[in-house]
TIVEXDREN-141704 format. One line per 3 residues: number of its first residue (from 1); their letters; for each residue x, z, y of N, C-alpha, C. Coordinates in steps of 0.05 Angstrom, whole numbers, plus 32768, in hexadecimal, padded with zeros to 4 digits. Atoms other than C-alpha are relative to their C-alpha. Example, Ala and Ser with C-alpha at 12.3 -4.5 7.8 and 13.67 -1.06 7.14 Angstrom:
# residues 2
1) as) 8012 8000 7FE8 80F6 809C 7FA6 8012 8000 8018 | 7FF0 7FFF 7FE8 8111 808F 7FEB 7FF1 800E 8016
***
This chain:
# residues 329
1) mkt) 7FF2 7FF6 7FEB 7FAD 7196 84E8 7FF1 8017 8010 | 800E 7FEB 7FF3 7F75 71BF 8507 8000 801B 7FF0 | 7FFF 7FEA 8013 7F75 71EE 84CB 801A 800F 8005
4) aki) 7FE5 7FF3 7FFC 7FC2 71FB 84D6 8001 800E 801B | 8002 7FF1 7FE8 7FB7 720D 851F 7FF1 8018 8000 | 8010 7FE8 8002 7F82 723E 850D 8010 8015 7FF2
7) kia) 7FF0 7FED 800F 7FB0 725E 84DA 8015 800E 8011 | 7FEA 7FF7 7FEF 7FE9 7263 850C 7FF4 8014 8015 | 800D 7FED 7FEC 7FB9 7282 8541 7FFA 801B 7FF3
10) aia) 8007 7FEA 800F 7FA1 72B4 850C 8018 8013 7FFB | 7FE8 7FF2 8005 7FE8 72C9 84FB 8008 800E 8019 | 7FF8 7FF6 7FE5 7FF8 72D1 8546 7FEF 8019 8007
13) vsl) 8012 7FEA 7FFA 7FBC 72FE 854E 8007 8019 7FEF | 7FF9 7FEA 8013 7FD0 7327 8511 8018 800F 800A | 7FE8 7FF3 7FF8 8016 7333 852B 7FFB 8011 801A
16) vml) 8004 7FF2 7FE7 7FFD 734A 856F 7FF1 801A 7FF8 | 800F 7FE8 800A 7FCD 737B 854B 8014 8013 7FF3 | 7FEB 7FEF 800E 8006 7395 851F 8011 800E 8014
19) msl) 7FED 7FF4 7FEC 8033 73A0 855C 7FF1 8017 800F | 8011 7FEB 7FF3 7FFA 73C6 857F 7FFD 8018 7FEF | 8003 7FE9 8013 7FEE 73F2 8543 801A 800F 7FFD
22) aac) 7FE7 7FF3 8003 8038 73FF 853D 8007 8011 8019 | 7FFB 7FEF 7FE6 803B 7415 8586 7FEF 8018 8002 | 8013 7FE9 7FFD 7FFF 7443 857E 8003 8013 7FE9
25) gvn) 7FFE 7FED 8016 8016 7464 853D 7FF2 7FF4 7FE7 | 800A 8008 8019 8000 745F 84F6 7FE1 7FFC 8002 | 801D 8003 7FFE 7FB6 746D 8506 7FF7 7FF4 8019
28) gtk) 8007 800D 7FE8 7FB9 7448 8547 7FFC 8011 8018 | 8003 7FEC 7FEB 7FB8 7486 8574 801C 800A 8009 | 7FE6 7FF3 7FF5 7FF4 749A 85A2 7FFE 801F 7FFF
31) rap) 7FFE 7FE4 8000 800B 74E1 859B 8002 800C 801C | 8001 7FF4 7FE6 7FFA 750B 85D8 8015 8017 8002 | 7FEC 7FE9 7FFD 802A 7542 85F3 7FF5 801A 7FF5
34) qle) 8006 7FE6 8009 8028 7588 85D3 8014 8015 8009 | 7FEE 7FE9 7FFA 8043 75CB 85E8 8003 8012 7FE7 | 7FFD 7FEE 8016 8062 75FC 85B7 7FED 8019 8006
37) ksa) 8012 7FE9 7FF8 803B 7633 85DD 7FF8 7FFD 801B | 800A 8005 7FE5 8013 7639 861B 8003 8016 8014 | 7FFC 7FE9 7FEE 8026 767C 8638 801D 800B 7FFE
40) ysy) 7FE5 7FF8 8001 806C 7694 864B 8004 8017 8015 | 7FFB 7FEC 7FED 8089 76D0 8670 801E 7FFD 8009 | 7FE4 8002 7FF4 80C7 76D7 869D 8004 8019 800E
43) eiy) 7FF8 7FE7 7FF3 80EA 7717 86B4 8016 7FFB 8015 | 7FED 8002 7FE9 810C 7714 86F9 8017 8015 7FFC | 7FE8 7FEF 8002 8152 7733 86FA 800B 8001 7FE3
46) ggn) 7FF6 7FFF 801B 8159 772A 86AF 8001 7FE7 7FF2 | 8001 801B 800D 814F 76E0 86A0 8013 7FEE 800D | 7FEF 8015 7FF7 8177 76A1 86A8 7FF0 7FE6 8000
49) glt) 8012 8018 8001 813B 766F 86AC 7FF0 8002 7FE8 | 8013 8000 8015 8106 765D 867B 7FFC 7FE4 7FF5 | 8003 8019 800D 80FF 7626 8647 7FE6 7FFF 7FF4
52) vni) 8019 8005 800C 80BC 760A 8634 8003 7FE8 7FEB | 7FFC 8015 8015 80BD 75E2 85F3 7FE7 7FED 7FFF | 8016 8013 7FFE 8093 75A3 85F7 8007 7FE6 7FEE
55) dlg) 7FFE 801A 800F 8088 7567 85C7 7FF1 7FEB 800F | 800B 8015 7FEF 807A 752B 85F1 7FF1 7FEB 7FEF | 800F 8014 8012 8063 7502 85B5 8008 7FE5 800A
58) dsr) 7FFB 801A 7FF6 805A 74BB 85CD 7FFC 7FFD 801E | 8007 8001 7FE5 804C 74CD 8614 801A 7FFD 8010 | 7FEA 8002 7FEC 8077 74C2 8652 7FFB 8015 8016
61) fek) 8003 7FEA 7FEE 8084 74FD 867F 7FFD 7FF4 801D | 8004 8007 7FE5 806B 74F5 86C6 8009 8014 8015 | 7FF7 7FEC 7FED 8072 7536 86EB 7FF7 801D 7FF6
64) lsl) 8006 7FE3 8006 8070 7583 86E9 7FF3 800A 801A | 800E 7FF7 7FE8 803D 75A4 8717 7FFB 801F 7FFD | 800A 7FE5 7FFF 802E 75EC 872B 7FE7 8000 8010
67) gde) 801A 8001 7FF1 7FE5 75EF 873E 7FFD 7FE2 8009 | 8003 801A 7FF5 7FDA 75B2 876B 8019 7FF2 800B | 7FE7 800A 7FF4 8021 75AB 8781 8015 7FF6 7FE9
70) svd) 7FEC 8009 8012 8058 7584 875E 8019 8011 8002 | 7FE7 7FF0 8001 8097 75AB 874A 8017 7FEE 8005 | 7FE9 8010 7FFC 80D7 758F 8767 8012 7FFE 7FE8
73) aen) 7FF0 8006 8017 8102 756E 8733 8019 8013 7FFE | 7FE7 7FEE 8000 813D 759C 8748 7FFB 801B 7FF5 | 8008 7FE6 800A 8117 75D7 872E 7FFD 8000 7FE1
76) ytl) 8003 8001 801E 8114 75C0 86E5 800E 7FE8 7FF5 | 7FF6 8017 800E 8132 7593 86B1 7FF0 7FFC 7FE6 | 800C 8008 8019 8114 756E 8676 8013 7FF2 7FF0
79) sgg) 7FED 800D 8012 8141 755E 863C 7FF6 8003 7FE5 | 800C 7FFE 801A 8126 754B 85F9 7FE4 800E 8001 | 8019 7FF1 8000 80EF 757D 85EA 8002 801B 800F
82) ala) 7FFB 7FE6 7FF0 8109 75B3 861C 7FFB 7FFB 801D | 8008 8000 7FE3 80E9 75BC 8660 800A 801A 800A | 7FF4 7FEA 7FF6 8117 75EC 8684 7FFB 8006 801C
85) lgk) 8002 7FF9 7FE4 8102 7611 86C3 8016 8012 800A | 7FE9 7FF3 7FF6 813A 762C 86EE 7FFB 801C 8007 | 8001 7FE3 7FFA 8149 7675 86FA 7FF8 8005 801E
88) eyl) 8006 7FFC 7FE4 8148 766F 8747 7FE4 7FF8 8006 | 801B 8009 7FFA 8106 7649 8746 7FED 8016 7FF6 | 8013 7FEC 800A 80E3 767C 871A 8001 801B 8010
91) esl) 8001 7FE7 7FF3 80FB 76B7 8740 7FF8 7FFC 801E | 800B 8006 7FE7 80E7 7695 8782 7FE2 8003 8001 | 801F 7FFF 8002 809E 7697 8768 7FF7 801D 8005
94) geg) 8009 7FE3 7FFF 809B 76E3 8767 7FEF 8007 7FE9 | 8010 7FF6 8016 8071 770C 873B 7FE5 7FF4 8000 | 801B 800B 8003 8031 76EF 871F 7FFE 7FEC 7FE8
97) tya) 8004 8015 8015 8015 76BC 86ED 7FFB 7FE6 800C | 7FFF 801B 7FF4 801F 7672 86FC 7FF7 7FEC 7FEB | 800A 8016 8012 7FFB 7636 86DC 800C 7FE5 8006
100) ftv) 7FF2 8019 7FFE 8026 75F9 86D1 7FF2 7FEA 7FEF | 800B 8018 800E 8011 75B4 86BC 8014 7FEA 7FFD | 7FEE 8017 8005 803A 757E 8699 7FF0 7FE8 7FFF
103) atd) 8010 8019 7FFF 801D 753A 86AB 8010 7FEA 7FF1 | 7FF5 8015 800E 802B 74FF 867C 7FEC 7FE7 8002 | 8013 8017 8000 800C 74B9 8675 7FEB 8002 7FEA
106) lgn) 8015 7FFE 8015 7FE6 74D1 8638 7FF0 801C 8002 | 800E 7FE6 7FFB 7FC9 7510 8658 8012 8016 8007 | 7FF3 7FE8 7FF7 7FDC 7555 8670 8001 8017 7FEE
109) vef) 7FFF 7FE7 800E 7FF1 7596 8651 8006 8016 8013 | 7FFD 7FEB 7FEE 7FF0 75D9 8673 800D 8019 7FF2 | 7FF6 7FE4 800A 8016 761C 866C 8002 8010 8016
112) svt) 7FFE 7FEA 7FEC 801B 765B 8692 801B 8010 7FFE | 7FE8 7FEE 8001 8058 7686 86A6 7FF9 801A 8011 | 8005 7FE6 7FF3 804F 76D1 86B7 801B 800B 8007
115) vta) 7FE5 7FF4 7FF5 8088 76E9 86E4 7FFE 801D 8006 | 8000 7FE6 7FFB 8097 7731 86E6 801A 800A 800C | 7FE7 7FF8 7FF5 80CD 7759 8709 8004 801D 7FFF
118) tap) 7FF9 7FE4 7FFF 80F0 779C 8704 800F 8004 801A | 7FF1 7FFB 7FE7 8112 77BC 873F 801C 7FF5 7FFB | 7FE5 800C 8005 8154 7799 874A 8015 8017 8000
121) lpg) 7FEB 7FEC 8004 8192 77BE 8733 801A 7FF4 800D | 7FE5 800A 7FF4 81DA 77B8 8751 800C 7FEF 7FEA | 7FEE 8010 8013 8205 7781 8733 8019 800F 7FFA
124) idd) 7FE8 7FF2 8008 8245 7793 870F 8014 7FFF 8016 | 7FEC 8002 7FEA 826E 777C 874B 7FFB 8017 8015 | 8007 7FEB 7FED 8248 77AD 8778 8007 801B 7FF5
127) llg) 7FFB 7FE6 800F 824F 77E5 8744 8020 8005 8001 | 7FE3 7FFC 8002 8299 77DB 873B 800E 8002 801B | 7FF3 7FFE 7FE6 82A8 77D2 8784 7FFA 8019 800F
130) gdy) 8006 7FE7 7FF2 828B 7815 8798 8015 8014 7FFB | 7FED 7FEA 8001 82AE 7856 879E 8009 8009 7FE3 | 7FFD 7FF3 801A 82A4 786C 8756 8012 7FED 7FEE
133) fgv) 7FF0 8012 800F 82C1 782C 8734 800F 7FEC 8013 | 7FF3 8010 7FEE 82F2 7811 8766 8014 7FEC 7FF5 | 7FEE 8015 800B 830D 77D8 873E 7FF1 7FE4 8002
136) tlg) 800C 801C 7FFC 8300 778C 873F 7FFB 7FF5 7FE5 | 800A 800D 8019 82D9 776B 8707 8013 7FEA 7FF6 | 7FEF 8014 800A 8307 7745 86DA 801E 8003 8005
139) egn) 7FE3 7FFA 7FF8 8347 7762 86F7 8009 801C 7FF9 | 7FF8 7FE6 8009 834A 77A6 86D7 8004 8013 8018 | 7FF9 7FEE 7FE9 836F 77D4 8708 800D 7FF1 8015
142) glv) 7FF3 8010 7FEB 8386 779C 8732 801D 7FF5 7FF5 | 7FE6 8009 800C 83C5 7794 8706 7FFE 7FF3 7FE4 | 8002 8009 801B 83AD 7788 86C0 7FE4 7FF8 7FFA
145) afp) 801B 800A 8006 8372 775F 86A5 7FF2 8012 7FEC | 8011 7FF3 8014 8339 7780 8680 8003 7FF2 7FE6 | 7FFF 800E 801A 8334 776F 8636 7FED 7FEA 7FFE
148) dnv) 8011 8017 8002 8312 772F 861F 7FE3 8008 7FFD | 801A 7FFA 8006 82D4 7753 8607 7FF0 8010 8015 | 800A 7FEF 7FEB 82C3 7771 864A 7FE8 7FF3 800F
151) tpe) 8017 800D 7FF0 8289 7740 865D 7FE9 7FFE 7FEE | 801A 8003 800E 8246 774F 863D 7FEF 7FEB 800D | 8010 8017 7FF7 820B 7720 864A 7FFB 7FFF 801E
154) sdl) 8009 8002 7FE5 81F9 7734 8690 8008 8019 8010 | 7FF9 7FE9 7FEE 8207 7761 86CD 7FEB 8016 7FFA | 8013 7FEA 8004 81C7 7786 86BB 8007 8010 7FE7
157) nky) 7FF8 7FF1 8018 81E0 7799 8675 8018 8011 8006 | 7FE9 7FF0 7FFA 8223 77B0 8691 7FF7 8018 8012 | 8009 7FEB 7FF0 81FE 77DA 86C5 7FF3 8016 7FEF
160) laf) 800E 7FEC 8012 81D1 77FA 8691 8013 800F 7FED | 7FEE 7FF5 8011 820C 7807 8664 800F 8016 800F | 7FF3 7FEB 7FEF 8231 782C 869F 7FED 8016 8002
163) keg) 8014 7FEA 7FF9 81F1 7852 86AE 7FFC 8013 7FE8 | 8002 7FF0 801B 81E9 7868 8665 8019 8011 7FFB | 7FE6 7FF3 8008 8233 787A 865D 8005 8016 8014
166) nkp) 7FFB 7FEB 7FEB 8231 78A5 869D 7FEF 801A 7FFA | 8010 7FEA 8004 81FD 78D5 8681 8011 8019 7FF8 | 7FF1 7FE6 800B 8216 791E 8677 7FF7 8006 7FE5
169) lav) 8006 7FF9 801C 821B 7938 8631 7FEC 8018 7FFF | 800F 7FE9 8004 81E8 7969 8618 8011 8014 7FEF | 7FF0 7FEB 8011 81FF 79AB 85F5 8000 7FF6 7FE4
172) nes) 7FF7 8009 801B 821F 799A 85B2 7FFE 7FE1 7FFC | 7FFE 801E 8002 821D 794F 85C0 801C 7FF8 8005 | 7FE7 800A 7FFF 825C 7926 85BB 8001 7FE2 8000
175) ftv) 7FFD 801D 8002 8276 78E0 85C1 8020 7FFB 7FFC | 7FE6 8009 8004 82B6 78BC 85AC 8006 7FE4 800D | 7FF8 8019 7FF5 82DA 7885 85D4 8016 7FF6 7FF1
178) nfg) 7FEA 800C 800D 8306 7856 85AD 800B 7FEA 8014 | 7FF5 8012 7FEC 8332 7835 85E3 800C 7FE8 7FF2 | 7FF6 8018 800B 8343 77ED 85D7 7FEC 7FF4 7FED
181) edd) 8013 8009 8012 8309 77E6 85A6 7FE4 7FFF 800B | 801C 7FFE 7FF5 82C9 77FC 85CA 7FFF 7FEE 8017 | 8007 8012 7FE9 82A8 77CE 85FC 8005 8010 8019
184) fws) 7FF8 7FF1 7FE8 82C2 77E3 8641 7FE7 800C 800E | 8017 7FF9 7FEF 827C 77E5 8661 7FF2 8017 7FF2 | 800F 7FEB 800D 8260 7815 862B 8012 8019 7FFB
187) mrl) 7FF0 7FE7 8004 829B 7847 862B 7FF5 8017 800E | 800B 7FE8 7FF3 8284 788C 863A 8016 800C 8014 | 7FEA 7FFA 7FEC 82CA 7897 865D 8010 7FE7 8001
190) rpy) 7FF2 8019 7FFA 82EB 785A 867B 8018 8001 8011 | 7FE8 7FFF 7FF0 8331 784F 8695 7FFB 7FF6 801C | 8004 8007 7FE5 8333 784B 86DF 8018 800A 800F
193) ndi) 7FEA 7FF6 7FF0 8368 7851 8716 7FFB 7FF8 801C | 8001 8009 7FE4 8370 784E 8761 8016 7FEA 8005 | 7FEB 8013 7FF8 839C 781E 8788 801B 800E 7FFC
196) irp) 7FE5 7FF4 8002 83E6 7828 8778 800C 8005 801C | 7FF8 7FF8 7FE5 8402 784E 87B3 801D 8006 7FFF | 7FE3 7FFC 8000 844B 784D 87C5 8006 801E 8007
199) nsf) 7FF8 7FE4 7FFC 8471 788E 87CB 7FFE 8008 801F | 8001 7FFA 7FE3 8473 7887 8817 7FE4 800D 800A | 801B 7FF6 7FFB 8428 789A 8817 7FFF 801F 7FFB
202) res) 7FFF 7FE2 8009 843E 78DF 87FB 7FE7 8007 7FF3 | 8017 7FFB 8011 8404 78DA 87CC 800A 7FF7 7FE3 | 7FF9 8009 801B 840A 78D5 8780 7FF4 7FE5 7FFA
205) ssa) 800B 801A 8006 8404 788E 876B 7FF1 8001 7FE6 | 8011 8000 8018 83D4 787A 8734 800C 7FEC 7FEC | 7FF4 8010 8014 83EC 7860 86F3 7FF1 7FE7 7FF7
208) afa) 800D 8017 800A 83DC 781A 86DB 7FF7 8002 7FE2 | 8006 7FFF 801C 83BC 780D 8699 7FFB 7FE4 7FF4 | 8006 801A 800D 83B0 77D5 8666 7FF6 8006 7FE3
211) yvq) 8008 7FFC 801D 838D 77CF 8622 8016 7FF2 7FED | 7FEC 8009 8011 83BF 77C6 85EA 7FFA 8002 7FE3 | 8001 7FFC 801D 83C7 77BF 859F 801E 8001 7FF7
214) ddf) 7FE4 7FFC 8009 8407 77DB 8584 8000 8006 7FE2 | 7FFD 7FFD 801D 8420 77EF 853E 7FED 8018 7FF6 | 800F 7FE8 8007 83F4 782D 8542 7FE2 7FFA 8002
217) gkg) 801B 8005 7FFB 83B2 780F 8558 7FFB 7FF5 801A | 8009 8009 7FE7 8389 77FA 8593 7FFC 8018 8012 | 8004 7FEB 7FEE 8389 7824 85D1 8004 7FF7 801D
220) vrm) 7FFB 8005 7FE5 8392 7827 861C 801A 800D 8009 | 7FE7 7FF5 7FF7 83DA 782E 8636 8000 8004 801D | 7FFE 7FF8 7FE3 83E7 7850 8678 801D 8003 8007
223) wgd) 7FE5 7FFE 7FF8 8427 784D 869E 8002 7FFF 801F | 7FFB 8001 7FE2 8444 7854 86E5 801E 7FF7 8005 | 7FE6 8009 7FF7 847F 7834 8708 800B 800E 8019
226) dyf) 7FF9 7FF6 7FE4 8480 7856 874C 7FF8 801E 8002 | 8008 7FE6 8003 8482 78A1 8746 8007 8011 8018 | 7FFD 7FEB 7FEB 847A 78D7 877C 8003 801A 7FF0
229) gtd) 8002 7FE7 8010 8470 790C 8746 7FF0 7FFA 7FE6 | 8011 8004 8017 8435 7900 8719 7FED 7FE8 8005 | 8012 8016 7FFF 840F 78C0 870A 7FE8 8006 7FF0
232) sik) 8018 7FF9 800E 83C8 78C4 86F3 7FEF 7FE8 7FFB | 8014 8014 8006 8395 7899 86D0 7FE5 8011 7FFE | 8019 7FF4 8003 834B 78AC 86D4 7FEE 7FF6 7FE9
235) lkg) 8015 8008 8014 8319 78AA 869C 7FE4 8009 800A | 8019 7FF9 7FF3 82D6 78A6 86BC 7FE8 7FF7 7FF0 | 8019 8006 800E 8291 78A3 86A0 7FEB 8017 7FFF
238) ssf) 8015 7FEC 8005 8266 78DB 8682 8004 8017 8015 | 7FFF 7FEB 7FEB 8255 790D 86B7 8005 801D 7FF4 | 7FFC 7FE5 8007 826E 7955 86B1 7FEE 8013 8012
241) lns) 8013 7FEF 7FF4 8240 798E 86C2 800E 801D 8008 | 7FF7 7FE5 7FF8 824E 79D2 86E8 7FFD 8013 7FE9 | 8000 7FEA 8013 8261 7A0A 86BA 7FFE 7FF7 7FE2
244) aky) 8001 8009 801C 825C 79DE 867C 801C 8001 7FF3 | 7FE7 7FFD 800F 8291 79E6 8645 8003 7FE9 7FED | 7FFC 801A 8010 82B0 79AB 8621 801A 8004 7FED
247) tve) 7FE7 8004 800D 82E3 799D 85EB 8007 7FE2 7FFE | 7FF6 801C 8002 830D 795E 85EA 8014 7FFD 7FEC | 7FEC 8007 8014 8334 793E 85B3 800C 7FE5 8004
250) asy) 7FF2 8019 7FF8 8366 7909 85C3 8014 7FF7 7FEC | 7FEE 800D 8012 838C 78D9 8597 8013 7FEE 8010 | 7FED 800D 7FEC 83CB 78BF 85BB 801B 7FFD 7FF3
253) rtg) 7FE4 8003 8006 8413 78AA 85B7 800F 7FFD 801B | 7FF0 8001 7FE8 8444 78B6 85EF 8016 7FEC 7FFF | 7FE8 8011 7FFE 847E 7889 8607 8019 8011 7FF8
256) tvs) 7FE7 7FF3 8009 84C6 7899 85F8 8012 8007 8018 | 7FEE 7FF9 7FEB 84DF 78AA 863D 8006 8020 8000 | 7FF9 7FE3 8003 8506 78EB 863A 7FF8 8010 801A
259) gak) 8009 7FEE 7FEA 84EA 7924 8665 7FE6 7FFB 800C | 801B 8006 7FF7 84A8 7903 8672 7FEC 8013 7FF5 | 8015 7FEE 800B 846B 7931 866E 7FE5 7FF1 8004
262) yrl) 801A 800C 8001 8424 791B 8660 7FEB 8016 7FFC | 8015 7FEE 8000 83E5 7943 866C 7FE4 7FF5 8003 | 801D 8005 7FFB 839A 7940 8667 7FF5 8014 8011
265) rfy) 800A 7FEE 7FEB 8378 795F 86A3 7FE4 7FFB 8008 | 801A 8002 7FF3 8333 796D 86BE 8002 800F 801A | 7FFD 7FF4 7FE7 8331 797B 870A 801B 800B 8004
268) nsi) 7FE4 7FF3 7FFB 836A 79AD 8717 800A 800E 7FE6 | 7FF7 7FF4 8019 836F 79C6 86CF 800C 7FEF 7FED | 7FF2 800F 8016 83A0 79AD 869C 7FF2 8009 7FE6
271) ime) 800D 7FFA 8019 837A 79A7 865B 8013 7FFF 7FE8 | 7FF1 8006 8018 83AF 798D 862C 801C 7FF5 8008 | 7FE4 800B 7FFD 83FA 7981 862A 8001 7FEC 7FE8
274) msg) 7FFF 8016 8015 8409 7940 8603 801C 7FF8 7FFC | 7FE6 800A 8006 8449 792C 85E1 8001 7FF5 7FE5 | 7FFD 800E 801A 8462 7903 85A7 7FFE 7FE2 7FFF
277) sdk) 7FFD 801D 7FFE 8479 78BA 85A0 8001 7FF2 7FE7 | 7FF8 800F 8019 8485 78AC 8557 7FE6 7FF9 7FF0 | 8018 8006 800F 843A 78AA 8541 7FEA 8006 8013
280) iyt) 8016 7FF7 7FF2 83F5 78B6 8557 7FFA 801E 7FFC | 8005 7FE5 8001 83E8 78FF 8568 7FE2 8005 8009 | 801D 7FF8 7FF9 83A2 791F 856B 8002 801F 8008
283) ksa) 7FFF 7FE4 7FF5 839A 795E 8595 7FE6 8007 800C | 8019 7FF8 7FF5 835D 7987 85A9 8005 8015 8015 | 7FFE 7FE9 7FED 8352 79B7 85E5 7FE2 8002 800B
286) sft) 801A 7FF9 7FF4 8316 79D6 860A 8005 8004 8020 | 7FFF 7FF8 7FE3 8306 79DE 8655 7FE3 8005 8009 | 801A 7FFA 7FF3 82CE 79F6 8683 7FFF 7FF6 801B
289) vps) 8002 8009 7FE6 82B4 79D7 86BF 7FFB 8017 8014 | 8005 7FE9 7FEC 82B5 7A06 86FC 7FE2 8000 8008 | 801D 7FFE 7FF9 8270 7A21 870F 7FF8 7FF6 801A
292) dly) 8006 800A 7FE4 8275 7A08 8757 800E 7FE6 8006 | 7FF1 8017 7FFB 8298 79C7 874D 7FF1 7FEA 8010 | 8011 8014 7FF5 825F 799A 8761 7FED 800C 8015
295) ltg) 800F 7FF3 7FEB 8246 79B5 87A4 7FF1 7FEB 8012 | 800B 8013 7FF0 8235 7975 87C5 7FFB 7FE7 7FF0 | 8006 8019 800F 8219 7930 87AD 8014 7FEA 8007
298) dht) 7FF1 8016 7FF5 824C 7908 87D5 8019 7FFA 7FF0 | 7FE8 8003 800C 828B 7913 87AD 8003 800A 7FE4 | 7FFE 7FF6 801C 8278 7929 8768 800E 7FEB 7FEF
301) wyy) 7FF3 8013 8011 8291 78E6 874D 8020 8005 7FFD | 7FE3 7FFB 8001 82D7 78FD 875F 8008 8014 7FE8 | 7FF9 7FED 8015 82D4 7935 872C 7FF6 7FF7 7FE4
304) dcl) 800C 8009 801A 82AE 790F 86F5 8014 7FEE 7FF1 | 7FEC 8010 8011 82EC 78FA 86D0 8015 8012 7FF5 | 7FE7 7FF3 800B 8325 7910 86A5 8018 7FF1 800B
307) yvd) 7FE7 800C 7FF8 836C 7901 86BA 8015 8000 7FEA | 7FE8 8001 8011 83A8 78EA 8690 8017 7FFF 8014 | 7FEA 8000 7FEB 83E4 7901 86B9 801B 7FF9 7FF2
310) ids) 7FE5 8008 800B 842B 78E3 86AD 8015 800C 8016 | 7FED 7FF1 7FEF 8461 7911 86CB 801C 7FF7 7FF9 | 7FE4 800A 8008 84A4 78ED 86CD 800E 7FF6 8018
313) sva) 7FF1 800A 7FE9 84DC 78DA 86FC 8004 7FE2 7FFD | 7FFE 801D 8002 84DD 7893 86E0 7FE6 7FF6 7FF1 | 8016 800D 800E 84AA 7862 86C1 7FFD 800C 7FE4
316) adi) 8007 7FF5 801C 8488 7881 8683 7FE3 7FF7 7FF8 | 8019 8008 8008 844C 7871 865A 7FF3 8010 7FEB | 800F 7FF1 8015 8417 788F 862B 7FEA 7FEC 7FF9
319) tly) 8015 800F 800A 83E5 786B 85FF 7FEB 8013 7FF3 | 8018 7FF0 8009 83A0 788B 85F3 7FEF 7FEC 7FED | 8010 8010 8015 837D 7871 85B2 7FE4 8006 7FFF
322) slk) 801B 7FF6 8001 833F 789B 85B2 7FFE 8019 800D | 8006 7FE6 7FF2 831E 78D6 85D5 7FE3 8007 7FF7 | 8019 7FF5 8006 82E5 7901 85BC 7FFB 8018 8013
325) ltr) 8009 7FEC 7FEF 82BF 792B 85EC 7FE7 800E 7FF6 | 8016 7FEF 8009 828E 7963 85D8 7FF8 8016 8012 | 800A 7FE9 7FEE 8264 7991 8603 7FF8 8017 7FEC
328) te) 8006 7FEA 8013 8262 79D6 85E1 7FED 8013 800D | 8013 7FED 7FF0 823B 79FF 8617 7FF6 7FF4 8019
***
């Protein structure tokens, strides 16, 4: 009987030891936490938070600290192996290098985050809400929605695309805009209009526009419903220079309204008469910017555009498929 009790006790001890070994891993040692890397960088105004990859192993997370202070749980999340620091929290730190510590029951791991910042740029809502682009983001000209592909990754990218697109052409440089195909923010000439004004204002109303795909291709269709004489749509973007000479090539198709006239204009000069509704027509013309057009910096934006005029006593439309602009002198 005594021998049997000894055997039972020995088996019990063995089971306890096996359970302990299983809990500690194959070699009896628990796995401590490990970081994928120990140094990270974050750019203010360009980022949406930062993810630190961590393998907790067999450890239990206890807290995240910055220096000697615990980081509030609202400023980060831990899910699986991803420790995510929030955008607002990182940007609240300001520029500098910060040492973080992840504390667990099996020890600590440390990583650093270097926060840098460029000068803040206007958001796209600020840009479009100004005098130059007086339209509302996501609402086109207030009547028709922008196309689906009009939202790149961030406001910053949209701003930079606008800024790049607004550069004036160098001599012998050219660009082509394919309306309805090109990303709106990167177009070098973009459709734009003012608020529709009733005839009682005794001012020419501005045509509405929409991106379309018809039997002839993709383009931007412009039309007007309330005529005092001439409706216009503006194509804004690339800056024009005093005394510079340009050629423009337009591919278009007009509507079928009898007697309607369509023109491409810069400032007070008619560049091109456009007609033809049964197919896509391509026509070229040249124009010169007056030598004294830009005398002040306050209103140069008003002249930095081409106009598509619709002259008709009733509603009429024209579709512009592409436009190529070249600076010749």
